Structure formats: structure tokens, C-alpha cells
C-alpha atoms as one frame of an Amber mdcrd trajectory, in Angstrom:
protein
  79.508  86.681 115.339  81.667  89.449 115.145  82.045  92.048 112.514  85.554
  90.694 111.056  84.100  87.161 111.228  80.977  88.258 109.397  83.269  90.068
 106.845  85.309  86.483 106.312  82.100  84.735 106.112  80.913  87.420 103.185
  83.962  86.613 101.156  84.078  83.055 101.366  80.494  82.928 100.606  81.513
  85.126  97.348  84.465  83.158  96.541  82.398  79.937  96.368  79.794  81.518
  94.170  82.402  82.373  91.576  83.646  78.948  91.522  87.088  79.767  93.640
  86.193  77.762  96.774  84.619  74.682  94.695  87.665  74.572  92.707  90.056
  74.580  95.817  88.162  71.940  97.451  88.830  69.413  95.036  92.847  69.714
  94.933  94.982  67.749  97.426  97.630  69.479  99.460 101.168  68.500  98.689
 103.008  71.635  99.964 102.986  70.116 103.694 105.618  67.518 102.251 107.383
  69.884 100.435 111.005  71.963 101.443 111.061  75.071 103.257 108.470  77.069
 102.592 105.628  74.907 103.088 103.149  77.665 101.525 103.620  80.838 100.139
 102.048  83.517  98.003 102.413  87.128  97.218 100.186  89.618  95.541 100.166
  93.517  94.450  96.280  94.506  95.211  96.133  97.442  92.374  92.180  98.012
  92.876  91.607  97.711  96.754  88.110  99.456  96.596  86.693  96.438  94.001
  86.415  92.909  94.234  88.095  90.644  91.713  91.757  89.150  91.094  94.697
  91.446  91.399  96.925  91.920  88.483  98.506  88.313  87.559 101.887  90.045
  86.365 102.557  90.607  90.208 101.196  87.802  92.027 102.369  84.057  92.718
 102.169  81.278  95.035 102.722  77.440  96.050  99.015  77.050  94.821  98.268
  75.183  91.450  98.637  77.348  88.172  95.025  77.548  87.655  94.203  79.518
  90.797  94.705  83.089  91.519  94.222  85.444  94.729  90.840  87.102  94.829
  90.242  90.193  96.820  87.020  91.842  98.414  86.984  95.499 100.033  85.107
  95.698 103.597  84.809  98.958 105.341  86.839 101.846 104.225  90.305 101.078
 103.937  89.717  97.246 104.439  90.558  94.674 101.816  90.463  90.904 102.394
  92.996  89.076 100.399  91.861  85.417  99.851  95.285  83.519  99.083  94.273
  79.973  97.544  94.981  76.880  99.337  97.469  78.158 101.801  95.851  77.617
 104.718  97.840  77.229 107.969  98.020  78.057 111.593 101.988  79.149 111.517
 102.314  81.949 109.063 103.411  85.368 108.923 101.973  88.583 106.776 104.033
  91.661 105.526 102.236  94.379 103.662 103.415  97.597 102.028 101.440 100.346
 100.587 101.968 101.654  96.887 100.943 105.649  97.025 102.374 108.557  96.242
 100.854 110.030  99.646 101.487 109.637 103.261  99.611 106.169 103.390 100.762
 102.908 105.004  98.942  99.741 105.314  99.105  97.093 107.871  97.688  93.647
 108.462  94.416  93.107 110.609  94.405  89.440 111.227  94.643  86.574 108.991
  93.403  82.708 109.253  92.738  79.963 107.351  89.066  79.748 105.470  88.684
  76.218 104.539  91.775  75.300 102.128  92.590  79.154 101.868  94.422  81.743
 103.886  92.297  84.851 104.367  94.328  87.764 105.076  92.686  91.284 106.279
  94.619  94.449 105.488  93.791  98.078 106.244  95.237 101.151 105.170  95.606
 104.752 106.864  96.571 107.990 106.122  99.170 109.819 108.275  97.144 110.394
 111.514  95.018 107.303 111.380  92.349 108.181 109.243  91.198 104.776 106.992
  91.408 105.214 103.172  91.801 102.302 100.403  95.428 102.256  99.057  97.125
  99.525  96.770  99.478  97.613  98.570 101.619  94.584  98.154 100.960  91.847
 100.568 102.794  88.415 101.115 102.038  85.263 103.252 104.345  82.452 104.150
 104.476  79.698 106.417 107.389  77.062 107.161 108.075  73.969 109.250 110.858
  72.273 107.571 114.639  72.736 107.920 117.608  73.138 107.945 118.783  75.264
 105.178 121.806  74.978 103.306 125.088  76.255 104.617 125.205  80.207 104.383
 121.688  80.891 104.282 119.203  81.481 107.125 115.541  82.302 107.642 113.284
  82.882 110.821 110.066  84.813 111.623 107.877  85.655 114.306 104.169  86.570
 114.621 103.521  88.267 118.086  99.995  89.166 118.980  99.087  90.390 122.495
  98.087  89.095 124.772  99.145  85.712 123.629 102.722  86.395 122.861 104.306
  84.534 120.133 101.719  82.873 118.109 104.037  81.968 114.957 107.624  81.173
 114.920 110.281  79.479 112.670 113.817  79.454 112.598 115.912  77.568 110.193
 118.248  75.832 112.738 115.730  74.670 114.904 116.244  76.903 117.641 113.882
  78.565 119.497 112.877  82.289 118.594 112.399  84.713 121.806 110.685  87.923
 122.307 110.920  90.126 125.140 108.834  93.029 126.062 110.430  96.182 126.922
 108.793  99.470 127.703 105.094 100.062 126.169 105.462  99.597 122.436 109.034
  97.827 122.282 110.048  94.434 122.032 113.419  92.744 121.580 113.540  89.620
 119.136 116.292  86.971 119.422 116.841  84.320 116.550 119.565  81.995 118.158
 121.404  79.971 115.487 120.977  82.522 112.595 123.832  84.856 113.859 126.746
  86.306 111.818 130.014  88.182 112.761 128.307  91.373 111.134 125.179  92.321
 109.868 124.264  89.945 107.113 120.851  89.759 105.514 117.744  91.758 105.425
 114.685  92.297 107.945 111.017  93.251 107.535 108.365  94.004 109.949 104.662
  94.711 109.715 101.967  95.851 112.107  99.126  93.125 113.094  96.281  95.099
 114.688  92.735  94.648 114.155  91.137  97.442 116.284  92.734 100.321 114.701
  95.940 101.913 113.016  98.997 100.752 114.194 102.684 101.009 112.403 106.224
  99.177 113.344 109.579  99.718 112.685 112.950  98.023 113.065 114.432 100.466
 115.453 117.870  98.713 116.175 119.643  95.493 114.740 122.617  93.797 116.452
 124.390  90.714 114.866 126.630  88.431 116.706 127.756  85.081 116.013 125.449
  83.373 118.296 121.987  85.315 117.085 120.417  87.989 115.361 118.681  90.379
 117.556 116.132  93.366 116.428 114.435  95.694 118.305 111.136  96.467 117.199
 109.023  99.632 118.004 105.307 100.249 117.400 103.274 103.538 117.277  99.502
 104.338 116.853  98.531 106.570 113.992 100.273 109.294 115.558 103.406 109.166
 117.713 102.205 107.294 120.852 103.933 103.590 121.180 101.254 101.227 121.630
 100.869  97.329 122.489 100.036  95.784 119.151 100.498  92.847 117.362 103.350
  92.404 114.394 105.220  90.147 112.035 108.930  90.233 111.571 111.040  88.392
 109.071 114.581  87.923 108.501 116.277  86.646 105.702 119.754  85.422 104.599
 120.650  84.584 100.906 116.930  83.404 100.964 113.849  85.143  99.662 111.343
  87.135 101.848 108.914  84.019 101.420 111.638  81.429 102.625 112.312  79.917
  99.508 115.253  80.139  97.162 114.007  81.274  93.674 116.739  81.743  91.137
 115.907  85.449  90.872 115.827  87.556  94.113 117.339  90.533  96.077 117.656
  92.639  98.937 119.312  95.858 100.211 119.563  98.372 103.308 119.439 102.033
 102.420 121.639 102.680 105.527 122.928 105.987 103.972 119.751 107.955 103.134
 121.365 111.196 103.032 123.870 109.870 100.413 123.022 110.749  96.982 124.930
 108.004  95.185 124.553 105.618  93.264 126.077 103.877  95.996 125.975 100.126
  97.103 125.465  99.723 100.887 128.098  98.136 103.258 128.742  95.849 104.624
 128.270  93.990 101.155 126.308  91.248 103.143 123.333  93.506 103.409 122.965
  93.993  99.756 122.423  90.691  98.138 121.594  89.595  94.674 121.313  86.317
  93.861 122.739  86.525  90.195 125.732  88.614  91.631 124.160  92.044  90.107
 125.223  95.077  91.750 122.469  96.862  93.480 122.422 100.352  93.824 120.619
 103.315  95.709 120.033 106.793  94.894 118.744 109.340  97.469 117.566 112.861
  96.860 114.681 115.023  98.803 113.828 111.815 100.799 113.143 109.653  97.903
 115.216 106.617  97.401 115.648 104.860  94.113 116.790 101.247  94.218 117.747
  99.353  91.117 118.091  95.503  91.334 120.066  94.370  88.005 119.813  90.896
  86.353 116.860  89.701  88.586 114.034  91.011  87.019 111.329  88.848  85.672
 107.691  88.633  86.545 105.888  87.840  88.600 107.470  89.537  91.118 106.806
  91.656  94.452 108.746  94.279  96.587 108.342  95.154 100.510 109.938  97.838
 102.412 110.503  98.401 106.139 111.764 101.609 107.920 114.859 101.364 110.361
 115.355 103.679 113.363 112.844 106.120 112.440 110.518 106.779 114.893 106.464
 106.829 114.522 106.605 107.439 110.698 106.669 104.916 108.092 107.683 103.944
 104.637 105.650 103.098 101.491 106.562 102.490  97.687 105.803 105.943  95.666
 104.757 103.746  92.657 104.549 100.049  91.198 108.781  99.157  90.500 109.340
  98.634  86.724 110.880  95.460  85.281 112.497  95.344  81.995 112.889  92.289
  80.502 115.421  93.163  77.937 117.931  93.799  80.824 116.157  91.988  83.815
 116.609  94.992  85.825 114.006  95.881  88.418 114.093  99.812  89.407 112.051
 100.812  92.480 111.086 104.123  91.745 110.980 104.964  94.710 110.921 104.204
  98.391 109.487 107.255 100.338 109.715 107.633 104.101 107.061 110.054 106.012
 107.054 111.274 109.384 103.918 111.043 111.464 102.874 114.394 110.416 102.861
 113.388 106.670 106.371 115.233 105.754 108.833 113.399 103.627 111.946 112.929
 105.307 115.196 110.919 104.394 115.247 107.341 106.474 116.935 104.437 106.569
 114.687 101.467 105.048 115.033  97.960 104.046 113.716  96.893 100.480 113.335
  93.313  99.591 112.334  92.019  95.999 111.490  88.498  95.181 110.458  86.964
  91.794 108.720  83.399  91.672 111.219  82.004  89.561
């Protein structure tokens, strides 16, 4: 048995001891017959070096209310995240480090474990040394469609040497991925097109063997399709052939559903102090019509999502056209109940050599409501 397999086995056994697996086994699945998405869940793993249940104010999912996410540490920097009752073979994972230092987190692999979905996450310092760090993580899978008019959703999970191992397109078209020079891919999502850039996109490296980080290097929108250029690098600056997941959202949450409260924005002017509202307006969406704003300074981006703040909720970020660096969250976002405002303080982007640098980034927020 491989080391990851042994680790999965240990976590599953531990879950059984504490009663999680036994509780899950008695529940009848109904999500497969629901509207898109079939299954989804997110969590903020606030204490990665110890086993337990992540903070409840930042975890939610399509599982029954009595169940919760469980985590267990593995080797240095590695955390197993057990999403209850989300087992699927067509899902994607996104991860964002929450740390004041030059640290990113990536997926290693994920797979069903009985009725549950088990996701292995590992975090690294700039340069590629593993380290424990808090992080946000999301898993979702979809098989149903189409979506209401004006909305779109699609994802792909690419894993060499197999190619596309998971995919979804809300109009039922076939997403394609074409490999280019080492460490580059072009993703085409036909039928999800728009005359101008509209929506948001997230990308996360998925490598079980070592450090990997990915970015959206370019985005081209046409009425026929959305196209994205993905570039991936090792812990330093070398392009590498690795796995990754990419998700596109348009007026849907990042997990594919349509909760009442969600938002996203594209910090496409990282040198503008602001506060400013990104243009075109279609990349700066708020489900209740609130005016999302961004302030930039010294490589830090403060993002405000008004009117949509309610717990539980989560935030993910991805860099745009930044090269071999990465972006993370400086700290946990604030949710002010009295004003329903979410303040992300801050999104920070780091070069491969651990220098804070202004960079464009995609920021997506969702609640479970």
C-alpha cells in the first residue's frame, strides 16, 4: 500500500473510532437527484497540525446538518480533509492558504472514502519547503444542467498522464484542454461564452508528489466560449507538468449553486489605490447588488463585499498573469452581521522568492445561504 493510501486508511479508521463513519453509513443519499450542484462543501482549516473539526462558522455543505468536516495531519504540511457524505468521482478541489507569510497550499489528491470525500492538502513556503498553514478548501461535483439564462458554470480537473479526469459544463458542451509548452494548457469551455469578460475563475494545483502552483495566465472571452491559459510551476520558477483544477463561475457561486448571498471580483488594476470597482462590471458581481470595492497598497488588496455577509462562508483567491508566484489570504476575512459586510483584509501576492508584489487576482466569496 502506498503512503497516501496508508494515510487515507488511517484517517478513515480514526473517523470510525470517533463515530463519524458509523453515522454517515446510516444516511441515505439524496443529493444525486438534486439540481446542480449534486454535492458540495467548504471549510476553513484553522488548526492544521492537530486532528479535529474545523471552525463551524466557516464550514458548510450539502451533507445533513448533524455532520461536520473532520481533519487529521499527516507528514509535515499535509492535512487530510474528510467531507462527510460527498463521495463522487467527478469533482474538483480549490484551496487557498490563510497566512501572513509567503505560503501557498495546493491539493495533492482526492477520492471517495466510503460515503465521504477525502481530500489531501499540502502547504509550502516560497521555495518549496513544506509547512503547516491554515487554509480554505472547497470540494464540489456537478452532473446536472442546464442553468437559468444569464448564468454559467464549468470546471475541469486535469491530471497527467490521464488528461481530463473530471469535467462539467452547464450547457452540456464538452470542455477541452490542449497542452502547450511545458507547464501550459489552454482550456476551452464552449457554450459558456460572453461578448466581454464576465464572471470569475479559480485555479488550484493538484500534485501528490511535490510543490506545484498554478495561475490563470490569460483569459479570452468570445460569444462562443470562455478560454483560459493555465500555467504551472514548481516550488521555484520552473514550469512543470502537473495536475490542476479550474472552475469558471458566472452569476453562480464557486461551488455551482445559487445561494442568496455570494459575490466575486477581479482585481485587474492592482496598482490603483482605490477604492475602485473593477470593470467591466460583469467581473465584479454581488448577488444582492452591493457595490464591491477594492483598495490596493504595497502589494496588499483589501476587498469589500457589502450586503452578502452571513456565516458560514468562505473565500478563495487565484493569481492572474503573475508568473511563478502565488497569492494567499493575509488573515481570515471579517463578517459583520449588523451590515452584512464581508471584508477580506487582505489578498497578498508573493513572488517565487517571497517578495510581496502588486498582482492581479480573482477573489470569490460565498455563503451557504
